PDB file with SEQRES, HELIX, SHEET and CRYST1 records, atoms N, CA, C and O in Angstrom:
SEQRES   1 A   72  MET GLY SER GLN THR TYR GLU ILE THR PHE ALA ASP ARG          
SEQRES   2 A   72  ALA ARG ALA VAL LEU TRP ALA GLU LEU GLY ASP CYS ASP          
SEQRES   3 A   72  ALA THR ILE VAL LEU GLY LYS ALA THR LEU ARG ALA GLU          
SEQRES   4 A   72  LEU PRO ASP PRO ALA ALA PHE ALA GLY LEU MET LYS ARG          
SEQRES   5 A   72  ILE ALA ALA LEU ARG LEU LYS ALA VAL HIS VAL GLN LEU          
SEQRES   6 A   72  VAL ALA PRO PRO PRO GLY GLN                                  
HELIX    1 AA1 ALA A   16  ALA A   20  1                                   5    
HELIX    2 AA2 PRO A   43  LEU A   56  1                                  14    
SHEET    1 AA1 4 ASP A  26  VAL A  30  0                                        
SHEET    2 AA1 4 LYS A  33  LEU A  40 -1                                        
SHEET    3 AA1 4 GLN A   4  PHE A  10 -1                                        
SHEET    4 AA1 4 ALA A  60  ALA A  67 -1                                        
CRYST1    1.000    1.000    1.000  90.00  90.00  90.00 P 1           1          
ATOM      1  N   MET A   1      66.651 -36.758  10.033  1.00  0.00           N  
ATOM      2  CA  MET A   1      67.787 -37.309  10.747  1.00  0.00           C  
ATOM      3  C   MET A   1      67.699 -37.059  12.265  1.00  0.00           C  
ATOM      4  O   MET A   1      67.421 -35.927  12.660  1.00  0.00           O  
ATOM      5  N   GLY A   2      67.915 -38.022  13.097  1.00  0.00           N  
ATOM      6  CA  GLY A   2      67.790 -37.934  14.579  1.00  0.00           C  
ATOM      7  C   GLY A   2      69.090 -37.281  15.102  1.00  0.00           C  
ATOM      8  O   GLY A   2      70.002 -36.912  14.362  1.00  0.00           O  
ATOM      9  N   SER A   3      69.088 -37.183  16.328  1.00  0.00           N  
ATOM     10  CA  SER A   3      70.299 -36.540  17.055  1.00  0.00           C  
ATOM     11  C   SER A   3      71.570 -37.532  17.036  1.00  0.00           C  
ATOM     12  O   SER A   3      71.463 -38.743  16.838  1.00  0.00           O  
ATOM     13  N   GLN A   4      72.643 -36.941  17.239  1.00  0.00           N  
ATOM     14  CA  GLN A   4      73.860 -37.677  17.199  1.00  0.00           C  
ATOM     15  C   GLN A   4      74.701 -37.299  18.345  1.00  0.00           C  
ATOM     16  O   GLN A   4      74.598 -36.177  18.840  1.00  0.00           O  
ATOM     17  N   THR A   5      75.482 -38.128  18.768  1.00  0.00           N  
ATOM     18  CA  THR A   5      76.302 -37.880  20.066  1.00  0.00           C  
ATOM     19  C   THR A   5      77.743 -37.803  19.608  1.00  0.00           C  
ATOM     20  O   THR A   5      78.168 -38.663  18.837  1.00  0.00           O  
ATOM     21  N   TYR A   6      78.477 -36.871  20.017  1.00  0.00           N  
ATOM     22  CA  TYR A   6      79.830 -36.556  19.678  1.00  0.00           C  
ATOM     23  C   TYR A   6      80.647 -36.531  21.052  1.00  0.00           C  
ATOM     24  O   TYR A   6      80.151 -36.183  22.124  1.00  0.00           O  
ATOM     25  N   GLU A   7      81.971 -36.949  20.872  1.00  0.00           N  
ATOM     26  CA  GLU A   7      82.971 -36.813  22.020  1.00  0.00           C  
ATOM     27  C   GLU A   7      84.033 -35.917  21.395  1.00  0.00           C  
ATOM     28  O   GLU A   7      84.448 -36.151  20.260  1.00  0.00           O  
ATOM     29  N   ILE A   8      84.453 -34.948  22.083  1.00  0.00           N  
ATOM     30  CA  ILE A   8      85.461 -34.029  21.623  1.00  0.00           C  
ATOM     31  C   ILE A   8      86.578 -33.911  22.676  1.00  0.00           C  
ATOM     32  O   ILE A   8      86.343 -33.473  23.803  1.00  0.00           O  
ATOM     33  N   THR A   9      87.689 -34.277  22.318  1.00  0.00           N  
ATOM     34  CA  THR A   9      88.771 -34.419  23.331  1.00  0.00           C  
ATOM     35  C   THR A   9      89.774 -33.289  23.077  1.00  0.00           C  
ATOM     36  O   THR A   9      90.122 -33.029  21.925  1.00  0.00           O  
ATOM     37  N   PHE A  10      90.219 -32.650  24.078  1.00  0.00           N  
ATOM     38  CA  PHE A  10      91.096 -31.484  24.105  1.00  0.00           C  
ATOM     39  C   PHE A  10      92.557 -31.825  24.513  1.00  0.00           C  
ATOM     40  O   PHE A  10      92.754 -32.830  25.196  1.00  0.00           O  
ATOM     41  N   ALA A  11      93.577 -31.041  24.130  1.00  0.00           N  
ATOM     42  CA  ALA A  11      94.830 -31.287  24.331  1.00  0.00           C  
ATOM     43  C   ALA A  11      95.254 -31.135  25.949  1.00  0.00           C  
ATOM     44  O   ALA A  11      96.215 -31.748  26.416  1.00  0.00           O  
ATOM     45  N   ASP A  12      94.530 -30.365  26.625  1.00  0.00           N  
ATOM     46  CA  ASP A  12      94.874 -30.254  27.934  1.00  0.00           C  
ATOM     47  C   ASP A  12      93.535 -29.816  28.648  1.00  0.00           C  
ATOM     48  O   ASP A  12      92.491 -29.674  28.011  1.00  0.00           O  
ATOM     49  N   ARG A  13      93.638 -29.594  30.124  1.00  0.00           N  
ATOM     50  CA  ARG A  13      92.426 -29.231  30.737  1.00  0.00           C  
ATOM     51  C   ARG A  13      92.109 -27.779  30.399  1.00  0.00           C  
ATOM     52  O   ARG A  13      92.976 -26.966  30.082  1.00  0.00           O  
ATOM     53  N   ALA A  14      90.830 -27.513  30.485  1.00  0.00           N  
ATOM     54  CA  ALA A  14      90.532 -26.074  30.245  1.00  0.00           C  
ATOM     55  C   ALA A  14      89.995 -25.553  31.601  1.00  0.00           C  
ATOM     56  O   ALA A  14      89.521 -26.312  32.447  1.00  0.00           O  
ATOM     57  N   ARG A  15      90.091 -24.269  31.752  1.00  0.00           N  
ATOM     58  CA  ARG A  15      89.673 -23.638  32.985  1.00  0.00           C  
ATOM     59  C   ARG A  15      88.184 -23.748  33.163  1.00  0.00           C  
ATOM     60  O   ARG A  15      87.445 -23.845  32.184  1.00  0.00           O  
ATOM     61  N   ALA A  16      87.717 -23.735  34.436  1.00  0.00           N  
ATOM     62  CA  ALA A  16      86.213 -24.097  34.642  1.00  0.00           C  
ATOM     63  C   ALA A  16      85.391 -23.060  34.108  1.00  0.00           C  
ATOM     64  O   ALA A  16      84.243 -23.330  33.754  1.00  0.00           O  
ATOM     65  N   VAL A  17      85.867 -21.859  34.007  1.00  0.00           N  
ATOM     66  CA  VAL A  17      85.070 -20.798  33.330  1.00  0.00           C  
ATOM     67  C   VAL A  17      84.812 -21.092  31.940  1.00  0.00           C  
ATOM     68  O   VAL A  17      83.714 -20.803  31.466  1.00  0.00           O  
ATOM     69  N   LEU A  18      85.648 -21.600  31.284  1.00  0.00           N  
ATOM     70  CA  LEU A  18      85.502 -22.077  29.850  1.00  0.00           C  
ATOM     71  C   LEU A  18      84.432 -23.145  29.689  1.00  0.00           C  
ATOM     72  O   LEU A  18      83.637 -23.115  28.750  1.00  0.00           O  
ATOM     73  N   TRP A  19      84.428 -24.107  30.641  1.00  0.00           N  
ATOM     74  CA  TRP A  19      83.448 -25.134  30.772  1.00  0.00           C  
ATOM     75  C   TRP A  19      82.027 -24.614  30.928  1.00  0.00           C  
ATOM     76  O   TRP A  19      81.079 -25.166  30.370  1.00  0.00           O  
ATOM     77  N   ALA A  20      81.894 -23.470  31.749  1.00  0.00           N  
ATOM     78  CA  ALA A  20      80.687 -22.959  31.884  1.00  0.00           C  
ATOM     79  C   ALA A  20      80.009 -22.359  30.602  1.00  0.00           C  
ATOM     80  O   ALA A  20      78.786 -22.311  30.467  1.00  0.00           O  
ATOM     81  N   GLU A  21      80.883 -21.920  29.700  1.00  0.00           N  
ATOM     82  CA  GLU A  21      80.490 -21.537  28.426  1.00  0.00           C  
ATOM     83  C   GLU A  21      79.874 -22.724  27.534  1.00  0.00           C  
ATOM     84  O   GLU A  21      79.128 -22.506  26.580  1.00  0.00           O  
ATOM     85  N   LEU A  22      80.242 -23.913  27.922  1.00  0.00           N  
ATOM     86  CA  LEU A  22      79.755 -25.044  27.166  1.00  0.00           C  
ATOM     87  C   LEU A  22      78.914 -25.870  28.030  1.00  0.00           C  
ATOM     88  O   LEU A  22      79.000 -27.098  27.990  1.00  0.00           O  
ATOM     89  N   GLY A  23      78.053 -25.221  28.859  1.00  0.00           N  
ATOM     90  CA  GLY A  23      77.329 -25.887  29.894  1.00  0.00           C  
ATOM     91  C   GLY A  23      76.308 -26.896  29.453  1.00  0.00           C  
ATOM     92  O   GLY A  23      75.752 -27.627  30.273  1.00  0.00           O  
ATOM     93  N   ASP A  24      76.058 -26.944  28.166  1.00  0.00           N  
ATOM     94  CA  ASP A  24      74.970 -27.783  27.563  1.00  0.00           C  
ATOM     95  C   ASP A  24      75.676 -29.211  27.230  1.00  0.00           C  
ATOM     96  O   ASP A  24      75.012 -30.118  26.728  1.00  0.00           O  
ATOM     97  N   CYS A  25      76.916 -29.348  27.504  1.00  0.00           N  
ATOM     98  CA  CYS A  25      77.735 -30.518  27.205  1.00  0.00           C  
ATOM     99  C   CYS A  25      78.086 -31.226  28.545  1.00  0.00           C  
ATOM    100  O   CYS A  25      78.148 -30.595  29.600  1.00  0.00           O  
ATOM    101  N   ASP A  26      78.303 -32.508  28.464  1.00  0.00           N  
ATOM    102  CA  ASP A  26      78.941 -33.255  29.612  1.00  0.00           C  
ATOM    103  C   ASP A  26      80.414 -33.140  29.448  1.00  0.00           C  
ATOM    104  O   ASP A  26      80.955 -33.362  28.365  1.00  0.00           O  
ATOM    105  N   ALA A  27      81.076 -32.789  30.536  1.00  0.00           N  
ATOM    106  CA  ALA A  27      82.629 -32.641  30.537  1.00  0.00           C  
ATOM    107  C   ALA A  27      83.211 -33.663  31.461  1.00  0.00           C  
ATOM    108  O   ALA A  27      82.628 -33.961  32.503  1.00  0.00           O  
ATOM    109  N   THR A  28      84.292 -34.182  31.123  1.00  0.00           N  
ATOM    110  CA  THR A  28      85.170 -35.043  32.127  1.00  0.00           C  
ATOM    111  C   THR A  28      86.548 -34.739  31.793  1.00  0.00           C  
ATOM    112  O   THR A  28      86.902 -34.356  30.678  1.00  0.00           O  
ATOM    113  N   ILE A  29      87.380 -34.931  32.866  1.00  0.00           N  
ATOM    114  CA  ILE A  29      88.846 -34.713  32.704  1.00  0.00           C  
ATOM    115  C   ILE A  29      89.436 -36.039  33.312  1.00  0.00           C  
ATOM    116  O   ILE A  29      89.184 -36.414  34.457  1.00  0.00           O  
ATOM    117  N   VAL A  30      90.259 -36.719  32.414  1.00  0.00           N  
ATOM    118  CA  VAL A  30      90.877 -37.964  32.819  1.00  0.00           C  
ATOM    119  C   VAL A  30      92.259 -37.892  32.396  1.00  0.00           C  
ATOM    120  O   VAL A  30      92.547 -37.613  31.232  1.00  0.00           O  
ATOM    121  N   LEU A  31      93.166 -38.139  33.324  1.00  0.00           N  
ATOM    122  CA  LEU A  31      94.699 -38.108  33.011  1.00  0.00           C  
ATOM    123  C   LEU A  31      95.135 -36.763  32.365  1.00  0.00           C  
ATOM    124  O   LEU A  31      96.067 -36.724  31.562  1.00  0.00           O  
ATOM    125  N   GLY A  32      94.439 -35.672  32.734  1.00  0.00           N  
ATOM    126  CA  GLY A  32      94.912 -34.360  32.230  1.00  0.00           C  
ATOM    127  C   GLY A  32      94.229 -33.983  30.999  1.00  0.00           C  
ATOM    128  O   GLY A  32      94.377 -32.849  30.543  1.00  0.00           O  
ATOM    129  N   LYS A  33      93.499 -34.841  30.433  1.00  0.00           N  
ATOM    130  CA  LYS A  33      92.858 -34.550  29.110  1.00  0.00           C  
ATOM    131  C   LYS A  33      91.300 -34.261  29.334  1.00  0.00           C  
ATOM    132  O   LYS A  33      90.614 -35.063  29.968  1.00  0.00           O  
ATOM    133  N   ALA A  34      90.811 -33.185  28.838  1.00  0.00           N  
ATOM    134  CA  ALA A  34      89.349 -32.894  28.943  1.00  0.00           C  
ATOM    135  C   ALA A  34      88.561 -33.490  27.720  1.00  0.00           C  
ATOM    136  O   ALA A  34      89.030 -33.431  26.583  1.00  0.00           O  
ATOM    137  N   THR A  35      87.375 -34.052  27.993  1.00  0.00           N  
ATOM    138  CA  THR A  35      86.485 -34.470  26.858  1.00  0.00           C  
ATOM    139  C   THR A  35      85.119 -33.977  27.182  1.00  0.00           C  
ATOM    140  O   THR A  35      84.647 -33.947  28.318  1.00  0.00           O  
ATOM    141  N   LEU A  36      84.487 -33.569  26.028  1.00  0.00           N  
ATOM    142  CA  LEU A  36      83.115 -33.040  26.060  1.00  0.00           C  
ATOM    143  C   LEU A  36      82.373 -34.136  25.456  1.00  0.00           C  
ATOM    144  O   LEU A  36      82.906 -34.775  24.548  1.00  0.00           O  
ATOM    145  N   ARG A  37      81.121 -34.443  25.888  1.00  0.00           N  
ATOM    146  CA  ARG A  37      80.206 -35.316  25.227  1.00  0.00           C  
ATOM    147  C   ARG A  37      78.931 -34.482  25.032  1.00  0.00           C  
ATOM    148  O   ARG A  37      78.363 -33.952  25.986  1.00  0.00           O  
ATOM    149  N   ALA A  38      78.478 -34.377  23.697  1.00  0.00           N  
ATOM    150  CA  ALA A  38      77.353 -33.613  23.382  1.00  0.00           C  
ATOM    151  C   ALA A  38      76.400 -34.352  22.459  1.00  0.00           C  
ATOM    152  O   ALA A  38      76.833 -34.917  21.455  1.00  0.00           O  
ATOM    153  N   GLU A  39      75.091 -34.360  22.784  1.00  0.00           N  
ATOM    154  CA  GLU A  39      74.112 -34.851  21.859  1.00  0.00           C  
ATOM    155  C   GLU A  39      73.515 -33.697  21.150  1.00  0.00           C  
ATOM    156  O   GLU A  39      73.005 -32.750  21.748  1.00  0.00           O  
ATOM    157  N   LEU A  40      73.590 -33.796  19.879  1.00  0.00           N  
ATOM    158  CA  LEU A  40      73.268 -32.575  18.976  1.00  0.00           C  
ATOM    159  C   LEU A  40      72.253 -33.153  18.005  1.00  0.00           C  
ATOM    160  O   LEU A  40      72.329 -34.271  17.495  1.00  0.00           O  
ATOM    161  N   PRO A  41      71.214 -32.183  17.797  1.00  0.00           N  
ATOM    162  CA  PRO A  41      70.089 -32.599  16.920  1.00  0.00           C  
ATOM    163  C   PRO A  41      70.424 -32.530  15.445  1.00  0.00           C  
ATOM    164  O   PRO A  41      69.672 -33.173  14.713  1.00  0.00           O  
ATOM    165  N   ASP A  42      71.353 -31.910  14.915  1.00  0.00           N  
ATOM    166  CA  ASP A  42      71.712 -31.812  13.475  1.00  0.00           C  
ATOM    167  C   ASP A  42      73.147 -31.253  13.241  1.00  0.00           C  
ATOM    168  O   ASP A  42      73.881 -30.808  14.124  1.00  0.00           O  
ATOM    169  N   PRO A  43      73.428 -31.344  11.920  1.00  0.00           N  
ATOM    170  CA  PRO A  43      74.866 -30.893  11.561  1.00  0.00           C  
ATOM    171  C   PRO A  43      75.118 -29.461  11.973  1.00  0.00           C  
ATOM    172  O   PRO A  43      76.216 -29.110  12.403  1.00  0.00           O  
ATOM    173  N   ALA A  44      74.020 -28.575  11.830  1.00  0.00           N  
ATOM    174  CA  ALA A  44      74.149 -27.166  12.144  1.00  0.00           C  
ATOM    175  C   ALA A  44      74.496 -26.980  13.658  1.00  0.00           C  
ATOM    176  O   ALA A  44      75.301 -26.127  14.032  1.00  0.00           O  
ATOM    177  N   ALA A  45      73.889 -27.765  14.443  1.00  0.00           N  
ATOM    178  CA  ALA A  45      74.250 -27.626  15.887  1.00  0.00           C  
ATOM    179  C   ALA A  45      75.758 -28.046  16.202  1.00  0.00           C  
ATOM    180  O   ALA A  45      76.440 -27.456  17.041  1.00  0.00           O  
ATOM    181  N   PHE A  46      76.168 -29.032  15.508  1.00  0.00           N  
ATOM    182  CA  PHE A  46      77.644 -29.508  15.592  1.00  0.00           C  
ATOM    183  C   PHE A  46      78.586 -28.345  15.105  1.00  0.00           C  
ATOM    184  O   PHE A  46      79.538 -27.970  15.789  1.00  0.00           O  
ATOM    185  N   ALA A  47      78.260 -27.784  13.858  1.00  0.00           N  
ATOM    186  CA  ALA A  47      79.049 -26.579  13.425  1.00  0.00           C  
ATOM    187  C   ALA A  47      79.089 -25.537  14.461  1.00  0.00           C  
ATOM    188  O   ALA A  47      80.151 -25.006  14.786  1.00  0.00           O  
ATOM    189  N   GLY A  48      77.824 -25.196  15.049  1.00  0.00           N  
ATOM    190  CA  GLY A  48      77.740 -24.127  16.125  1.00  0.00           C  
ATOM    191  C   GLY A  48      78.607 -24.419  17.263  1.00  0.00           C  
ATOM    192  O   GLY A  48      79.264 -23.518  17.782  1.00  0.00           O  
ATOM    193  N   LEU A  49      78.651 -25.696  17.709  1.00  0.00           N  
ATOM    194  CA  LEU A  49      79.472 -26.121  18.844  1.00  0.00           C  
ATOM    195  C   LEU A  49      80.941 -25.820  18.559  1.00  0.00           C  
ATOM    196  O   LEU A  49      81.640 -25.187  19.350  1.00  0.00           O  
ATOM    197  N   MET A  50      81.373 -26.295  17.408  1.00  0.00           N  
ATOM    198  CA  MET A  50      82.706 -26.214  16.992  1.00  0.00           C  
ATOM    199  C   MET A  50      83.215 -24.801  16.932  1.00  0.00           C  
ATOM    200  O   MET A  50      84.372 -24.534  17.256  1.00  0.00           O  
ATOM    201  N   LYS A  51      82.263 -23.797  16.474  1.00  0.00           N  
ATOM    202  CA  LYS A  51      82.598 -22.401  16.469  1.00  0.00           C  
ATOM    203  C   LYS A  51      82.617 -21.866  17.908  1.00  0.00           C  
ATOM    204  O   LYS A  51      83.412 -20.970  18.191  1.00  0.00           O  
ATOM    205  N   ARG A  52      81.843 -22.333  18.767  1.00  0.00           N  
ATOM    206  CA  ARG A  52      82.051 -21.890  20.149  1.00  0.00           C  
ATOM    207  C   ARG A  52      83.281 -22.336  20.734  1.00  0.00           C  
ATOM    208  O   ARG A  52      83.893 -21.611  21.518  1.00  0.00           O  
ATOM    209  N   ILE A  53      83.734 -23.605  20.374  1.00  0.00           N  
ATOM    210  CA  ILE A  53      85.059 -24.127  20.926  1.00  0.00           C  
ATOM    211  C   ILE A  53      86.170 -23.179  20.391  1.00  0.00           C  
ATOM    212  O   ILE A  53      87.009 -22.708  21.159  1.00  0.00           O  
ATOM    213  N   ALA A  54      86.160 -22.907  19.049  1.00  0.00           N  
ATOM    214  CA  ALA A  54      87.142 -22.112  18.449  1.00  0.00           C  
ATOM    215  C   ALA A  54      87.234 -20.841  19.013  1.00  0.00           C  
ATOM    216  O   ALA A  54      88.351 -20.369  19.221  1.00  0.00           O  
ATOM    217  N   ALA A  55      86.149 -20.169  19.314  1.00  0.00           N  
ATOM    218  CA  ALA A  55      86.050 -18.797  19.916  1.00  0.00           C  
ATOM    219  C   ALA A  55      86.635 -18.634  21.339  1.00  0.00           C  
ATOM    220  O   ALA A  55      87.075 -17.591  21.821  1.00  0.00           O  
ATOM    221  N   LEU A  56      86.554 -19.971  21.985  1.00  0.00           N  
ATOM    222  CA  LEU A  56      87.169 -20.062  23.308  1.00  0.00           C  
ATOM    223  C   LEU A  56      88.648 -20.302  23.248  1.00  0.00           C  
ATOM    224  O   LEU A  56      89.337 -20.270  24.267  1.00  0.00           O  
ATOM    225  N   ARG A  57      89.134 -20.542  22.061  1.00  0.00           N  
ATOM    226  CA  ARG A  57      90.476 -20.818  21.905  1.00  0.00           C  
ATOM    227  C   ARG A  57      90.943 -22.143  22.494  1.00  0.00           C  
ATOM    228  O   ARG A  57      92.091 -22.292  22.911  1.00  0.00           O  
ATOM    229  N   LEU A  58      89.983 -23.136  22.518  1.00  0.00           N  
ATOM    230  CA  LEU A  58      90.258 -24.474  23.083  1.00  0.00           C  
ATOM    231  C   LEU A  58      90.837 -25.254  21.817  1.00  0.00           C  
ATOM    232  O   LEU A  58      90.381 -25.034  20.695  1.00  0.00           O  
ATOM    233  N   LYS A  59      91.876 -26.190  22.048  1.00  0.00           N  
ATOM    234  CA  LYS A  59      92.472 -26.963  20.971  1.00  0.00           C  
ATOM    235  C   LYS A  59      91.856 -28.408  21.112  1.00  0.00           C  
ATOM    236  O   LYS A  59      92.170 -29.177  22.020  1.00  0.00           O  
ATOM    237  N   ALA A  60      90.965 -28.687  20.139  1.00  0.00           N  
ATOM    238  CA  ALA A  60      90.461 -29.989  19.976  1.00  0.00           C  
ATOM    239  C   ALA A  60      91.513 -30.869  19.362  1.00  0.00           C  
ATOM    240  O   ALA A  60      92.164 -30.498  18.385  1.00  0.00           O  
ATOM    241  N   VAL A  61      91.686 -32.096  19.968  1.00  0.00           N  
ATOM    242  CA  VAL A  61      92.690 -33.014  19.263  1.00  0.00           C  
ATOM    243  C   VAL A  61      91.990 -34.249  18.710  1.00  0.00           C  
ATOM    244  O   VAL A  61      92.576 -35.046  17.977  1.00  0.00           O  
ATOM    245  N   HIS A  62      90.752 -34.380  19.074  1.00  0.00           N  
ATOM    246  CA  HIS A  62      89.942 -35.581  18.651  1.00  0.00           C  
ATOM    247  C   HIS A  62      88.503 -35.399  18.662  1.00  0.00           C  
ATOM    248  O   HIS A  62      87.945 -35.018  19.691  1.00  0.00           O  
ATOM    249  N   VAL A  63      87.875 -35.635  17.627  1.00  0.00           N  
ATOM    250  CA  VAL A  63      86.394 -35.587  17.476  1.00  0.00           C  
ATOM    251  C   VAL A  63      85.845 -36.881  17.045  1.00  0.00           C  
ATOM    252  O   VAL A  63      86.281 -37.400  16.018  1.00  0.00           O  
ATOM    253  N   GLN A  64      84.935 -37.439  17.735  1.00  0.00           N  
ATOM    254  CA  GLN A  64      84.517 -38.838  17.387  1.00  0.00           C  
ATOM    255  C   GLN A  64      82.889 -38.788  17.475  1.00  0.00           C  
ATOM    256  O   GLN A  64      82.302 -38.232  18.403  1.00  0.00           O  
ATOM    257  N   LEU A  65      82.275 -39.403  16.454  1.00  0.00           N  
ATOM    258  CA  LEU A  65      80.752 -39.648  16.439  1.00  0.00           C  
ATOM    259  C   LEU A  65      80.665 -40.869  17.236  1.00  0.00           C  
ATOM    260  O   LEU A  65      81.221 -41.912  16.890  1.00  0.00           O  
ATOM    261  N   VAL A  66      79.926 -40.738  18.367  1.00  0.00           N  
ATOM    262  CA  VAL A  66      79.762 -41.905  19.405  1.00  0.00           C  
ATOM    263  C   VAL A  66      78.595 -42.748  18.832  1.00  0.00           C  
ATOM    264  O   VAL A  66      78.734 -43.952  18.612  1.00  0.00           O  
ATOM    265  N   ALA A  67      77.466 -42.097  18.602  1.00  0.00           N  
ATOM    266  CA  ALA A  67      76.210 -42.904  18.195  1.00  0.00           C  
ATOM    267  C   ALA A  67      75.782 -42.495  16.798  1.00  0.00           C  
ATOM    268  O   ALA A  67      75.112 -41.482  16.593  1.00  0.00           O  
ATOM    269  N   PRO A  68      76.181 -43.292  15.875  1.00  0.00           N  
ATOM    270  CA  PRO A  68      75.825 -42.937  14.478  1.00  0.00           C  
ATOM    271  C   PRO A  68      74.326 -43.204  14.286  1.00  0.00           C  
ATOM    272  O   PRO A  68      73.712 -44.015  14.980  1.00  0.00           O  
ATOM    273  N   PRO A  69      73.798 -42.511  13.350  1.00  0.00           N  
ATOM    274  CA  PRO A  69      72.313 -42.601  13.081  1.00  0.00           C  
ATOM    275  C   PRO A  69      72.009 -44.093  12.798  1.00  0.00           C  
ATOM    276  O   PRO A  69      72.833 -44.858  12.298  1.00  0.00           O  
ATOM    277  N   PRO A  70      70.763 -44.436  13.159  1.00  0.00           N  
ATOM    278  CA  PRO A  70      70.287 -45.838  12.761  1.00  0.00           C  
ATOM    279  C   PRO A  70      70.345 -46.141  11.367  1.00  0.00           C  
ATOM    280  O   PRO A  70      70.013 -45.304  10.527  1.00  0.00           O  
ATOM    281  N   GLY A  71      70.772 -47.357  11.049  1.00  0.00           N  
ATOM    282  CA  GLY A  71      70.918 -47.709   9.650  1.00  0.00           C  
ATOM    283  C   GLY A  71      72.280 -47.503   9.066  1.00  0.00           C  
ATOM    284  O   GLY A  71      72.476 -47.841   7.898  1.00  0.00           O  
ATOM    285  N   GLN A  72      73.226 -46.981   9.776  1.00  0.00           N  
ATOM    286  CA  GLN A  72      74.518 -46.746   9.305  1.00  0.00           C  
ATOM    287  C   GLN A  72      75.523 -47.473   9.999  1.00  0.00           C  
ATOM    288  O   GLN A  72      76.705 -47.352   9.678  1.00  0.00           O  
TER     289      GLN A  72                                                      
END                                                                             
């Protein structure tokens, strides 16, 4: 399985120090909502990212697979 790209949107802006903890992701803030975009190599990496987000007490309101694997 190849890498997959996810977008995770949060309920509100997060402090810059929290984004530093997720530095391997691209972050944008539009209309007061923060979105992370991450290309992850496998499901274990996705689970790890979600655990990091939970540990930072960030509230994800939407998770979307942006680039499904070829053939799906």
